[in-house]
A tleap script that builds the chain and sets N, CA, C and O, in Angstrom:
source leaprc.protein.ff14SB
mol = sequence {
  NMET THR ALA GLN GLU ASP HIE THR THR THR
  LEU LYS VAL PRO HIE GLY SER SER GLU ALA
  GLU PHE PRO PRO PRO ASP ASP LEU PHE GLU
  ALA LEU ALA SER SER THR ARG ARG ARG LEU
  LEU ALA VAL LEU PRO ALA GLU SER THR MET
  GLU VAL ASP GLU LEU THR ASP VAL LEU ALA
  GLY TRP GLU SER THR THR ASP GLY PRO VAL
  GLY PRO ASP GLU TRP ALA GLN VAL LYS ILE
  LYS LEU VAL HIE ALA HIE LEU PRO LEU LEU
  ALA ASP THR GLY LEU VAL THR TYR GLU ASP
  GLY GLU ILE ALA ARG ASP SER TYR PRO GLU
  PRO VAL ALA GLU LEU VAL THR PHE ALA GLY
  GLU TYR GLU SER ALA VAL THR GLY ASP GLU
  HIE CARG
}
set mol.1.N position { 73.491 7.210 -136.489 }
set mol.1.CA position { 74.083 6.780 -137.726 }
set mol.1.C position { 73.293 7.396 -138.877 }
set mol.1.O position { 72.064 7.330 -138.905 }
set mol.2.N position { 74.000 7.985 -139.808 }
set mol.2.CA position { 73.341 8.587 -140.959 }
set mol.2.C position { 73.082 7.533 -142.014 }
set mol.2.O position { 73.582 6.411 -141.927 }
set mol.3.N position { 72.305 7.899 -143.002 }
set mol.3.CA position { 71.994 6.964 -144.089 }
set mol.3.C position { 73.267 6.535 -144.809 }
set mol.3.O position { 73.366 5.393 -145.260 }
set mol.4.N position { 74.245 7.437 -144.924 }
set mol.4.CA position { 75.491 7.080 -145.600 }
set mol.4.C position { 76.311 6.089 -144.786 }
set mol.4.O position { 77.048 5.285 -145.357 }
set mol.5.N position { 76.194 6.132 -143.458 }
set mol.5.CA position { 76.954 5.228 -142.612 }
set mol.5.C position { 76.290 3.861 -142.487 }
set mol.5.O position { 76.927 2.908 -142.037 }
set mol.6.N position { 75.060 3.754 -142.865 }
set mol.6.CA position { 74.325 2.497 -142.754 }
set mol.6.C position { 74.728 1.589 -143.910 }
set mol.6.O position { 74.399 1.859 -145.065 }
set mol.7.N position { 75.445 0.504 -143.592 }
set mol.7.CA position { 75.924 -0.411 -144.624 }
set mol.7.C position { 75.066 -1.663 -144.725 }
set mol.7.O position { 75.486 -2.650 -145.330 }
set mol.8.N position { 73.891 -1.640 -144.154 }
set mol.8.CA position { 73.027 -2.811 -144.212 }
set mol.8.C position { 72.404 -2.930 -145.593 }
set mol.8.O position { 72.249 -1.947 -146.317 }
set mol.9.N position { 72.060 -4.138 -145.929 }
set mol.9.CA position { 71.440 -4.422 -147.211 }
set mol.9.C position { 70.152 -5.178 -146.956 }
set mol.9.O position { 70.097 -6.048 -146.087 }
set mol.10.N position { 69.143 -4.857 -147.693 }
set mol.10.CA position { 67.894 -5.590 -147.590 }
set mol.10.C position { 67.977 -6.782 -148.528 }
set mol.10.O position { 68.186 -6.623 -149.731 }
set mol.11.N position { 67.815 -7.961 -147.981 }
set mol.11.CA position { 67.876 -9.187 -148.752 }
set mol.11.C position { 66.467 -9.655 -149.038 }
set mol.11.O position { 65.655 -9.817 -148.127 }
set mol.12.N position { 66.191 -9.866 -150.287 }
set mol.12.CA position { 64.874 -10.362 -150.667 }
set mol.12.C position { 65.027 -11.780 -151.196 }
set mol.12.O position { 65.629 -12.005 -152.247 }
set mol.13.N position { 64.478 -12.725 -150.457 }
set mol.13.CA position { 64.488 -14.117 -150.874 }
set mol.13.C position { 63.215 -14.360 -151.653 }
set mol.13.O position { 62.121 -14.124 -151.141 }
set mol.14.N position { 63.342 -14.833 -152.899 }
set mol.14.CA position { 62.140 -15.051 -153.705 }
set mol.14.C position { 61.175 -16.013 -153.028 }
set mol.14.O position { 61.584 -17.014 -152.439 }
set mol.15.N position { 59.890 -15.695 -153.122 }
set mol.15.CA position { 58.864 -16.581 -152.577 }
set mol.15.C position { 58.934 -17.918 -153.297 }
set mol.15.O position { 59.137 -17.979 -154.509 }
set mol.16.N position { 58.764 -18.966 -152.542 }
set mol.16.CA position { 58.783 -20.296 -153.129 }
set mol.16.C position { 60.180 -20.860 -153.298 }
set mol.16.O position { 60.335 -21.955 -153.838 }
set mol.17.N position { 61.216 -20.131 -152.846 }
set mol.17.CA position { 62.573 -20.658 -152.939 }
set mol.17.C position { 62.706 -21.832 -151.985 }
set mol.17.O position { 62.170 -21.812 -150.876 }
set mol.18.N position { 63.416 -22.842 -152.422 }
set mol.18.CA position { 63.563 -24.020 -151.580 }
set mol.18.C position { 64.705 -23.829 -150.595 }
set mol.18.O position { 65.592 -22.997 -150.792 }
set mol.19.N position { 64.660 -24.623 -149.530 }
set mol.19.CA position { 65.711 -24.569 -148.519 }
set mol.19.C position { 67.048 -24.971 -149.127 }
set mol.19.O position { 68.094 -24.501 -148.678 }
set mol.20.N position { 67.033 -25.839 -150.148 }
set mol.20.CA position { 68.269 -26.265 -150.787 }
set mol.20.C position { 68.960 -25.089 -151.464 }
set mol.20.O position { 70.189 -25.036 -151.507 }
set mol.21.N position { 68.189 -24.152 -151.989 }
set mol.21.CA position { 68.787 -22.993 -152.641 }
set mol.21.C position { 69.345 -22.021 -151.619 }
set mol.21.O position { 70.422 -21.459 -151.821 }
set mol.22.N position { 68.633 -21.818 -150.532 }
set mol.22.CA position { 69.036 -20.892 -149.486 }
set mol.22.C position { 69.208 -21.682 -148.190 }
set mol.22.O position { 68.230 -21.940 -147.489 }
set mol.23.N position { 70.453 -22.070 -147.865 }
set mol.23.CA position { 70.644 -22.833 -146.635 }
set mol.23.C position { 70.251 -22.008 -145.415 }
set mol.23.O position { 70.324 -20.780 -145.445 }
set mol.24.N position { 69.835 -22.681 -144.342 }
set mol.24.CA position { 69.520 -21.944 -143.119 }
set mol.24.C position { 70.733 -21.112 -142.688 }
set mol.24.O position { 71.867 -21.578 -142.798 }
set mol.25.N position { 70.508 -19.895 -142.202 }
set mol.25.CA position { 71.630 -19.014 -141.845 }
set mol.25.C position { 72.629 -19.645 -140.877 }
set mol.25.O position { 73.836 -19.499 -141.069 }
set mol.26.N position { 72.159 -20.340 -139.847 }
set mol.26.CA position { 73.094 -20.943 -138.893 }
set mol.26.C position { 73.991 -21.967 -139.573 }
set mol.26.O position { 75.185 -22.038 -139.281 }
set mol.27.N position { 73.425 -22.760 -140.477 }
set mol.27.CA position { 74.214 -23.756 -141.202 }
set mol.27.C position { 75.235 -23.084 -142.115 }
set mol.27.O position { 76.387 -23.511 -142.187 }
set mol.28.N position { 74.812 -22.042 -142.805 }
set mol.28.CA position { 75.709 -21.337 -143.719 }
set mol.28.C position { 76.872 -20.701 -142.961 }
set mol.28.O position { 78.026 -20.822 -143.372 }
set mol.29.N position { 76.569 -20.026 -141.860 }
set mol.29.CA position { 77.635 -19.376 -141.094 }
set mol.29.C position { 78.539 -20.395 -140.405 }
set mol.29.O position { 79.733 -20.142 -140.241 }
set mol.30.N position { 77.995 -21.538 -140.001 }
set mol.30.CA position { 78.844 -22.599 -139.448 }
set mol.30.C position { 79.806 -23.102 -140.517 }
set mol.30.O position { 80.984 -23.329 -140.241 }
set mol.31.N position { 79.308 -23.275 -141.729 }
set mol.31.CA position { 80.159 -23.737 -142.826 }
set mol.31.C position { 81.287 -22.751 -143.108 }
set mol.31.O position { 82.406 -23.161 -143.417 }
set mol.32.N position { 81.004 -21.469 -143.005 }
set mol.32.CA position { 82.007 -20.444 -143.295 }
set mol.32.C position { 82.866 -20.099 -142.080 }
set mol.32.O position { 83.776 -19.277 -142.187 }
set mol.33.N position { 82.595 -20.710 -140.931 }
set mol.33.CA position { 83.334 -20.392 -139.707 }
set mol.33.C position { 84.745 -20.976 -139.695 }
set mol.33.O position { 85.577 -20.550 -138.894 }
set mol.34.N position { 85.023 -21.921 -140.549 }
set mol.34.CA position { 86.329 -22.572 -140.582 }
set mol.34.C position { 87.179 -22.022 -141.724 }
set mol.34.O position { 86.716 -21.932 -142.861 }
set mol.35.N position { 88.421 -21.657 -141.418 }
set mol.35.CA position { 89.308 -21.166 -142.479 }
set mol.35.C position { 89.566 -22.260 -143.514 }
set mol.35.O position { 89.725 -21.962 -144.698 }
set mol.36.N position { 89.611 -23.510 -143.088 }
set mol.36.CA position { 89.802 -24.607 -144.044 }
set mol.36.C position { 88.647 -24.669 -145.031 }
set mol.36.O position { 88.865 -24.841 -146.230 }
set mol.37.N position { 87.430 -24.532 -144.543 }
set mol.37.CA position { 86.275 -24.585 -145.446 }
set mol.37.C position { 86.221 -23.356 -146.343 }
set mol.37.O position { 85.835 -23.464 -147.507 }
set mol.38.N position { 86.599 -22.191 -145.828 }
set mol.38.CA position { 86.644 -20.999 -146.684 }
set mol.38.C position { 87.689 -21.180 -147.779 }
set mol.38.O position { 87.450 -20.811 -148.929 }
set mol.39.N position { 88.837 -21.742 -147.436 }
set mol.39.CA position { 89.883 -22.008 -148.436 }
set mol.39.C position { 89.380 -22.993 -149.485 }
set mol.39.O position { 89.580 -22.808 -150.685 }
set mol.40.N position { 88.726 -24.039 -149.005 }
set mol.40.CA position { 88.190 -25.059 -149.901 }
set mol.40.C position { 87.230 -24.434 -150.911 }
set mol.40.O position { 87.315 -24.712 -152.107 }
set mol.41.N position { 86.330 -23.601 -150.435 }
set mol.41.CA position { 85.365 -22.959 -151.334 }
set mol.41.C position { 86.050 -21.988 -152.283 }
set mol.41.O position { 85.611 -21.815 -153.420 }
set mol.42.N position { 87.124 -21.355 -151.824 }
set mol.42.CA position { 87.841 -20.405 -152.678 }
set mol.42.C position { 88.585 -21.110 -153.804 }
set mol.42.O position { 88.682 -20.581 -154.911 }
set mol.43.N position { 89.103 -22.286 -153.532 }
set mol.43.CA position { 89.913 -22.978 -154.530 }
set mol.43.C position { 89.069 -23.786 -155.518 }
set mol.43.O position { 89.507 -24.045 -156.639 }
set mol.44.N position { 87.877 -24.178 -155.112 }
set mol.44.CA position { 87.018 -24.959 -156.010 }
set mol.44.C position { 86.419 -24.056 -157.079 }
set mol.44.O position { 85.690 -23.118 -156.758 }
set mol.45.N position { 86.713 -24.323 -158.325 }
set mol.45.CA position { 86.094 -23.512 -159.378 }
set mol.45.C position { 84.582 -23.729 -159.397 }
set mol.45.O position { 84.103 -24.845 -159.198 }
set mol.46.N position { 83.855 -22.675 -159.633 }
set mol.46.CA position { 82.393 -22.769 -159.696 }
set mol.46.C position { 81.982 -23.713 -160.813 }
set mol.46.O position { 82.550 -23.708 -161.905 }
set mol.47.N position { 80.988 -24.514 -160.510 }
set mol.47.CA position { 80.381 -25.432 -161.470 }
set mol.47.C position { 81.392 -26.359 -162.141 }
set mol.47.O position { 81.294 -26.618 -163.340 }
set mol.48.N position { 82.361 -26.859 -161.377 }
set mol.48.CA position { 83.285 -27.860 -161.886 }
set mol.48.C position { 83.628 -28.811 -160.744 }
set mol.48.O position { 83.169 -28.621 -159.618 }
set mol.49.N position { 84.432 -29.831 -161.030 }
set mol.49.CA position { 84.766 -30.814 -160.006 }
set mol.49.C position { 86.264 -30.837 -159.751 }
set mol.49.O position { 87.065 -30.353 -160.550 }
set mol.50.N position { 86.612 -31.415 -158.609 }
set mol.50.CA position { 88.005 -31.575 -158.224 }
set mol.50.C position { 88.112 -32.886 -157.454 }
set mol.50.O position { 87.213 -33.231 -156.688 }
set mol.51.N position { 89.190 -33.608 -157.651 }
set mol.51.CA position { 89.418 -34.857 -156.923 }
set mol.51.C position { 89.819 -34.554 -155.482 }
set mol.51.O position { 90.431 -33.522 -155.206 }
set mol.52.N position { 89.471 -35.455 -154.569 }
set mol.52.CA position { 89.797 -35.271 -153.157 }
set mol.52.C position { 91.308 -35.134 -152.959 }
set mol.52.O position { 91.754 -34.259 -152.217 }
set mol.53.N position { 92.098 -35.985 -153.611 }
set mol.53.CA position { 93.548 -35.917 -153.434 }
set mol.53.C position { 94.116 -34.597 -153.944 }
set mol.53.O position { 95.033 -34.041 -153.340 }
set mol.54.N position { 93.580 -34.099 -155.043 }
set mol.54.CA position { 94.027 -32.814 -155.583 }
set mol.54.C position { 93.714 -31.682 -154.600 }
set mol.54.O position { 94.553 -30.815 -154.355 }
set mol.55.N position { 92.522 -31.697 -154.049 }
set mol.55.CA position { 92.140 -30.675 -153.076 }
set mol.55.C position { 92.966 -30.818 -151.798 }
set mol.55.O position { 93.337 -29.816 -151.187 }
set mol.56.N position { 93.255 -32.051 -151.393 }
set mol.56.CA position { 94.106 -32.276 -150.223 }
set mol.56.C position { 95.488 -31.676 -150.449 }
set mol.56.O position { 96.051 -31.061 -149.544 }
set mol.57.N position { 96.041 -31.849 -151.654 }
set mol.57.CA position { 97.346 -31.257 -151.977 }
set mol.57.C position { 97.328 -29.746 -151.777 }
set mol.57.O position { 98.248 -29.181 -151.185 }
set mol.58.N position { 96.284 -29.098 -152.269 }
set mol.58.CA position { 96.179 -27.638 -152.163 }
set mol.58.C position { 96.066 -27.215 -150.703 }
set mol.58.O position { 96.784 -26.322 -150.254 }
set mol.59.N position { 95.165 -27.857 -149.964 }
set mol.59.CA position { 94.965 -27.490 -148.562 }
set mol.59.C position { 96.202 -27.791 -147.721 }
set mol.59.O position { 96.553 -27.007 -146.839 }
set mol.60.N position { 96.862 -28.911 -147.981 }
set mol.60.CA position { 98.086 -29.249 -147.250 }
set mol.60.C position { 99.184 -28.239 -147.564 }
set mol.60.O position { 99.979 -27.895 -146.689 }
set mol.61.N position { 99.231 -27.770 -148.789 }
set mol.61.CA position { 100.209 -26.745 -149.156 }
set mol.61.C position { 100.015 -25.476 -148.357 }
set mol.61.O position { 100.992 -24.833 -147.971 }
set mol.62.N position { 98.773 -25.103 -148.102 }
set mol.62.CA position { 98.499 -23.915 -147.297 }
set mol.62.C position { 98.904 -24.124 -145.847 }
set mol.62.O position { 99.239 -23.172 -145.142 }
set mol.63.N position { 98.872 -25.373 -145.407 }
set mol.63.CA position { 99.217 -25.656 -144.019 }
set mol.63.C position { 100.709 -25.890 -143.825 }
set mol.63.O position { 101.170 -26.067 -142.697 }
set mol.64.N position { 101.464 -25.892 -144.919 }
set mol.64.CA position { 102.898 -26.114 -144.792 }
set mol.64.C position { 103.522 -24.988 -143.974 }
set mol.64.O position { 103.008 -23.871 -143.924 }
set mol.65.N position { 104.608 -25.305 -143.353 }
set mol.65.CA position { 105.275 -24.340 -142.491 }
set mol.65.C position { 106.550 -23.857 -143.149 }
set mol.65.O position { 106.860 -24.244 -144.276 }
set mol.66.N position { 107.282 -23.019 -142.456 }
set mol.66.CA position { 108.557 -22.531 -142.976 }
set mol.66.C position { 109.585 -23.650 -143.046 }
set mol.66.O position { 110.618 -23.498 -143.698 }
set mol.67.N position { 109.315 -24.780 -142.381 }
set mol.67.CA position { 110.226 -25.925 -142.430 }
set mol.67.C position { 110.103 -26.699 -143.737 }
set mol.67.O position { 110.869 -27.632 -143.978 }
set mol.68.N position { 109.168 -26.332 -144.562 }
set mol.68.CA position { 108.997 -27.007 -145.838 }
set mol.68.C position { 107.615 -27.601 -145.978 }
set mol.68.O position { 106.729 -27.349 -145.162 }
set mol.69.N position { 107.440 -28.393 -147.020 }
set mol.69.CA position { 106.113 -28.968 -147.276 }
set mol.69.C position { 105.726 -29.978 -146.197 }
set mol.69.O position { 106.574 -30.505 -145.476 }
set mol.70.N position { 104.439 -30.226 -146.111 }
set mol.70.CA position { 103.958 -31.205 -145.137 }
set mol.70.C position { 104.399 -32.598 -145.557 }
set mol.70.O position { 104.541 -32.894 -146.744 }
set mol.71.N position { 104.611 -33.438 -144.565 }
set mol.71.CA position { 105.001 -34.816 -144.834 }
set mol.71.C position { 103.783 -35.687 -145.082 }
set mol.71.O position { 102.649 -35.212 -145.024 }
set mol.72.N position { 104.021 -36.967 -145.358 }
set mol.72.CA position { 102.911 -37.882 -145.651 }
set mol.72.C position { 101.910 -38.015 -144.502 }
set mol.72.O position { 100.708 -38.138 -144.739 }
set mol.73.N position { 102.396 -37.991 -143.263 }
set mol.73.CA position { 101.478 -38.111 -142.123 }
set mol.73.C position { 100.575 -36.891 -142.015 }
set mol.73.O position { 99.373 -37.019 -141.784 }
set mol.74.N position { 101.163 -35.696 -142.184 }
set mol.74.CA position { 100.366 -34.470 -142.127 }
set mol.74.C position { 99.378 -34.414 -143.288 }
set mol.74.O position { 98.236 -33.987 -143.116 }
set mol.75.N position { 99.817 -34.845 -144.469 }
set mol.75.CA position { 98.945 -34.867 -145.648 }
set mol.75.C position { 97.745 -35.772 -145.380 }
set mol.75.O position { 96.607 -35.422 -145.694 }
set mol.76.N position { 98.015 -36.942 -144.794 }
set mol.76.CA position { 96.938 -37.890 -144.483 }
set mol.76.C position { 95.961 -37.284 -143.481 }
set mol.76.O position { 94.753 -37.493 -143.594 }
set mol.77.N position { 96.472 -36.534 -142.500 }
set mol.77.CA position { 95.596 -35.880 -141.519 }
set mol.77.C position { 94.701 -34.840 -142.188 }
set mol.77.O position { 93.519 -34.732 -141.861 }
set mol.78.N position { 95.261 -34.078 -143.119 }
set mol.78.CA position { 94.463 -33.086 -143.852 }
set mol.78.C position { 93.347 -33.796 -144.614 }
set mol.78.O position { 92.202 -33.342 -144.611 }
set mol.79.N position { 93.680 -34.904 -145.264 }
set mol.79.CA position { 92.677 -35.644 -146.041 }
set mol.79.C position { 91.593 -36.224 -145.135 }
set mol.79.O position { 90.409 -36.173 -145.469 }
set mol.80.N position { 91.993 -36.772 -143.998 }
set mol.80.CA position { 91.014 -37.348 -143.067 }
set mol.80.C position { 90.029 -36.280 -142.606 }
set mol.80.O position { 88.818 -36.502 -142.613 }
set mol.81.N position { 90.548 -35.124 -142.206 }
set mol.81.CA position { 89.669 -34.029 -141.766 }
set mol.81.C position { 88.768 -33.560 -142.903 }
set mol.81.O position { 87.595 -33.251 -142.695 }
set mol.82.N position { 89.328 -33.513 -144.097 }
set mol.82.CA position { 88.563 -33.079 -145.267 }
set mol.82.C position { 87.396 -34.028 -145.522 }
set mol.82.O position { 86.254 -33.592 -145.671 }
set mol.83.N position { 87.686 -35.317 -145.571 }
set mol.83.CA position { 86.678 -36.318 -145.930 }
set mol.83.C position { 85.654 -36.555 -144.818 }
set mol.83.O position { 84.477 -36.789 -145.092 }
set mol.84.N position { 86.105 -36.492 -143.569 }
set mol.84.CA position { 85.209 -36.853 -142.466 }
set mol.84.C position { 84.575 -35.672 -141.743 }
set mol.84.O position { 83.627 -35.859 -140.980 }
set mol.85.N position { 85.075 -34.471 -141.965 }
set mol.85.CA position { 84.512 -33.314 -141.258 }
set mol.85.C position { 84.070 -32.213 -142.217 }
set mol.85.O position { 82.892 -31.857 -142.262 }
set mol.86.N position { 85.011 -31.682 -142.975 }
set mol.86.CA position { 84.716 -30.490 -143.770 }
set mol.86.C position { 83.765 -30.755 -144.943 }
set mol.86.O position { 82.789 -30.028 -145.125 }
set mol.87.N position { 84.046 -31.785 -145.733 }
set mol.87.CA position { 83.182 -32.053 -146.894 }
set mol.87.C position { 81.757 -32.432 -146.497 }
set mol.87.O position { 80.814 -31.936 -147.114 }
set mol.88.N position { 81.560 -33.294 -145.491 }
set mol.88.CA position { 80.176 -33.595 -145.106 }
set mol.88.C position { 79.401 -32.360 -144.648 }
set mol.88.O position { 78.225 -32.211 -144.981 }
set mol.89.N position { 80.050 -31.473 -143.887 }
set mol.89.CA position { 79.359 -30.272 -143.420 }
set mol.89.C position { 79.001 -29.373 -144.604 }
set mol.89.O position { 77.885 -28.859 -144.680 }
set mol.90.N position { 79.939 -29.186 -145.519 }
set mol.90.CA position { 79.658 -28.353 -146.696 }
set mol.90.C position { 78.586 -28.979 -147.579 }
set mol.90.O position { 77.757 -28.271 -148.151 }
set mol.91.N position { 78.601 -30.301 -147.690 }
set mol.91.CA position { 77.579 -30.984 -148.492 }
set mol.91.C position { 76.208 -30.868 -147.833 }
set mol.91.O position { 75.208 -30.636 -148.512 }
set mol.92.N position { 76.160 -31.027 -146.513 }
set mol.92.CA position { 74.886 -30.894 -145.798 }
set mol.92.C position { 74.314 -29.489 -145.933 }
set mol.92.O position { 73.096 -29.308 -145.941 }
set mol.93.N position { 75.188 -28.500 -146.038 }
set mol.93.CA position { 74.753 -27.109 -146.185 }
set mol.93.C position { 74.347 -26.801 -147.624 }
set mol.93.O position { 73.683 -25.796 -147.880 }
set mol.94.N position { 74.740 -27.658 -148.561 }
set mol.94.CA position { 74.399 -27.439 -149.961 }
set mol.94.C position { 75.415 -26.599 -150.715 }
set mol.94.O position { 75.133 -26.120 -151.814 }
set mol.95.N position { 76.606 -26.415 -150.131 }
set mol.95.CA position { 77.624 -25.609 -150.805 }
set mol.95.C position { 78.461 -26.425 -151.778 }
set mol.95.O position { 78.998 -25.881 -152.743 }
set mol.96.N position { 78.578 -27.733 -151.532 }
set mol.96.CA position { 79.290 -28.623 -152.445 }
set mol.96.C position { 78.523 -29.935 -152.537 }
set mol.96.O position { 77.670 -30.238 -151.703 }
set mol.97.N position { 78.844 -30.696 -153.559 }
set mol.97.CA position { 78.418 -32.087 -153.608 }
set mol.97.C position { 79.685 -32.921 -153.563 }
set mol.97.O position { 80.713 -32.541 -154.124 }
set mol.98.N position { 79.603 -34.044 -152.899 }
set mol.98.CA position { 80.769 -34.897 -152.716 }
set mol.98.C position { 80.340 -36.330 -152.958 }
set mol.98.O position { 79.525 -36.884 -152.220 }
set mol.99.N position { 80.906 -36.927 -154.011 }
set mol.99.CA position { 80.513 -38.282 -154.372 }
set mol.99.C position { 81.655 -38.966 -155.103 }
set mol.99.O position { 82.261 -38.389 -156.006 }
set mol.100.N position { 81.944 -40.197 -154.708 }
set mol.100.CA position { 82.960 -41.018 -155.364 }
set mol.100.C position { 84.303 -40.306 -155.514 }
set mol.100.O position { 84.942 -40.391 -156.562 }
set mol.101.N position { 84.724 -39.608 -154.468 }
set mol.101.CA position { 86.031 -38.966 -154.486 }
set mol.101.C position { 86.107 -37.669 -155.258 }
set mol.101.O position { 87.190 -37.104 -155.411 }
set mol.102.N position { 84.977 -37.183 -155.748 }
set mol.102.CA position { 84.950 -35.911 -156.475 }
set mol.102.C position { 84.112 -34.889 -155.724 }
set mol.102.O position { 83.033 -35.188 -155.213 }
set mol.103.N position { 84.642 -33.679 -155.675 }
set mol.103.CA position { 83.939 -32.574 -155.029 }
set mol.103.C position { 83.511 -31.615 -156.115 }
set mol.103.O position { 84.301 -31.271 -156.994 }
set mol.104.N position { 82.273 -31.184 -156.061 }
set mol.104.CA position { 81.762 -30.208 -157.026 }
set mol.104.C position { 81.182 -29.031 -156.267 }
set mol.104.O position { 80.486 -29.195 -155.265 }
set mol.105.N position { 81.478 -27.860 -156.756 }
set mol.105.CA position { 80.886 -26.642 -156.189 }
set mol.105.C position { 79.851 -26.160 -157.184 }
set mol.105.O position { 80.180 -25.690 -158.273 }
set mol.106.N position { 78.615 -26.283 -156.794 }
set mol.106.CA position { 77.534 -25.853 -157.673 }
set mol.106.C position { 77.397 -24.340 -157.615 }
set mol.106.O position { 78.036 -23.677 -156.797 }
set mol.107.N position { 76.568 -23.809 -158.481 }
set mol.107.CA position { 76.304 -22.373 -158.402 }
set mol.107.C position { 75.353 -22.123 -157.235 }
set mol.107.O position { 74.517 -22.965 -156.907 }
set mol.108.N position { 75.495 -20.961 -156.619 }
set mol.108.CA position { 74.677 -20.593 -155.476 }
set mol.108.C position { 73.764 -19.449 -155.864 }
set mol.108.O position { 74.034 -18.735 -156.830 }
set mol.109.N position { 72.688 -19.269 -155.120 }
set mol.109.CA position { 71.892 -18.054 -155.297 }
set mol.109.C position { 72.792 -16.846 -154.995 }
set mol.109.O position { 73.733 -16.948 -154.208 }
set mol.110.N position { 72.499 -15.731 -155.613 }
set mol.110.CA position { 73.359 -14.550 -155.509 }
set mol.110.C position { 73.745 -14.168 -154.079 }
set mol.110.O position { 74.926 -13.931 -153.825 }
set mol.111.N position { 72.804 -14.098 -153.134 }
set mol.111.CA position { 73.214 -13.697 -151.778 }
set mol.111.C position { 74.208 -14.673 -151.145 }
set mol.111.O position { 75.115 -14.251 -150.427 }
set mol.112.N position { 74.045 -15.965 -151.404 }
set mol.112.CA position { 74.952 -16.965 -150.852 }
set mol.112.C position { 76.320 -16.831 -151.521 }
set mol.112.O position { 77.347 -16.869 -150.844 }
set mol.113.N position { 76.339 -16.675 -152.836 }
set mol.113.CA position { 77.599 -16.509 -153.563 }
set mol.113.C position { 78.352 -15.276 -153.080 }
set mol.113.O position { 79.571 -15.317 -152.910 }
set mol.114.N position { 77.634 -14.187 -152.859 }
set mol.114.CA position { 78.272 -12.958 -152.380 }
set mol.114.C position { 78.874 -13.159 -150.993 }
set mol.114.O position { 79.969 -12.669 -150.720 }
set mol.115.N position { 78.178 -13.867 -150.124 }
set mol.115.CA position { 78.684 -14.104 -148.774 }
set mol.115.C position { 79.925 -14.994 -148.805 }
set mol.115.O position { 80.898 -14.723 -148.102 }
set mol.116.N position { 79.898 -16.046 -149.607 }
set mol.116.CA position { 81.046 -16.944 -149.725 }
set mol.116.C position { 82.253 -16.166 -150.260 }
set mol.116.O position { 83.359 -16.302 -149.738 }
set mol.117.N position { 82.042 -15.362 -151.287 }
set mol.117.CA position { 83.123 -14.554 -151.856 }
set mol.117.C position { 83.646 -13.558 -150.831 }
set mol.117.O position { 84.856 -13.419 -150.655 }
set mol.118.N position { 82.733 -12.867 -150.154 }
set mol.118.CA position { 83.142 -11.882 -149.154 }
set mol.118.C position { 83.955 -12.531 -148.039 }
set mol.118.O position { 84.960 -11.968 -147.604 }
set mol.119.N position { 83.540 -13.704 -147.570 }
set mol.119.CA position { 84.253 -14.375 -146.480 }
set mol.119.C position { 85.702 -14.650 -146.873 }
set mol.119.O position { 86.613 -14.441 -146.073 }
set mol.120.N position { 85.915 -15.116 -148.101 }
set mol.120.CA position { 87.275 -15.365 -148.574 }
set mol.120.C position { 88.079 -14.090 -148.731 }
set mol.120.O position { 89.245 -14.034 -148.339 }
set mol.121.N position { 87.460 -13.060 -149.304 }
set mol.121.CA position { 88.148 -11.782 -149.495 }
set mol.121.C position { 88.478 -11.132 -148.156 }
set mol.121.O position { 89.556 -10.561 -147.990 }
set mol.122.N position { 87.565 -11.216 -147.216 }
set mol.122.CA position { 87.793 -10.628 -145.894 }
set mol.122.C position { 88.980 -11.303 -145.210 }
set mol.122.O position { 89.849 -10.634 -144.652 }
set mol.123.N position { 89.006 -12.630 -145.258 }
set mol.123.CA position { 90.117 -13.348 -144.631 }
set mol.123.C position { 91.443 -12.964 -145.274 }
set mol.123.O position { 92.432 -12.749 -144.573 }
set mol.124.N position { 91.473 -12.877 -146.601 }
set mol.124.CA position { 92.699 -12.473 -147.291 }
set mol.124.C position { 93.142 -11.083 -146.866 }
set mol.124.O position { 94.329 -10.846 -146.645 }
set mol.125.N position { 92.195 -10.169 -146.752 }
set mol.125.CA position { 92.526 -8.796 -146.369 }
set mol.125.C position { 93.051 -8.730 -144.939 }
set mol.125.O position { 93.996 -7.994 -144.653 }
set mol.126.N position { 92.445 -9.488 -144.053 }
set mol.126.CA position { 92.830 -9.440 -142.641 }
set mol.126.C position { 94.156 -10.154 -142.400 }
set mol.126.O position { 94.990 -9.673 -141.633 }
set mol.127.N position { 94.354 -11.297 -143.049 }
set mol.127.CA position { 95.564 -12.088 -142.811 }
set mol.127.C position { 96.713 -11.693 -143.728 }
set mol.127.O position { 97.872 -11.988 -143.438 }
set mol.128.N position { 96.393 -11.025 -144.837 }
set mol.128.CA position { 97.431 -10.676 -145.801 }
set mol.128.C position { 97.844 -11.849 -146.664 }
set mol.128.O position { 98.811 -11.752 -147.419 }
set mol.129.N position { 97.127 -12.956 -146.563 }
set mol.129.CA position { 97.432 -14.152 -147.342 }
set mol.129.C position { 96.577 -14.151 -148.595 }
set mol.129.O position { 95.362 -14.339 -148.525 }
set mol.130.N position { 97.203 -13.940 -149.734 }
set mol.130.CA position { 96.450 -13.832 -150.981 }
set mol.130.C position { 96.036 -15.176 -151.549 }
set mol.130.O position { 95.305 -15.224 -152.538 }
set mol.131.N position { 96.487 -16.272 -150.948 }
set mol.131.CA position { 96.103 -17.604 -151.436 }
set mol.131.C position { 94.698 -17.966 -151.032 }
set mol.131.O position { 94.138 -18.937 -151.541 }
set mol.132.N position { 94.121 -17.212 -150.137 }
set mol.132.CA position { 92.804 -17.565 -149.606 }
set mol.132.C position { 91.735 -16.860 -150.358 }
set mol.132.O position { 90.554 -17.030 -150.057 }
savepdb mol mol.pdb
quit
């Protein structure tokens, strides 16, 4: 492989950076392993909040089929998974904060932000779905 073909990047983590700023790699990649969590991170505006029901509406809309929008039972299932699985994992990783029905996406250190952005862009490119 020539130098031009080498697409690796050297990542320099500042000395003294806390684990909260740079989540452990396994935790970060686990968080990004789910298309639902990638969608969630893509739709949450940086440094702002969103209500759980509002985010459930968006995620349920993505899960709708050609038969039309999801029904109340499917919507409830999306919310249950969001509240009991996806949000806790993202919060434990430090990608969002979740409190009193509000989700906030804080700013990330540059390498983490780039990875989150790339994961969403890659999925959109591969699936052809521009909503992601």
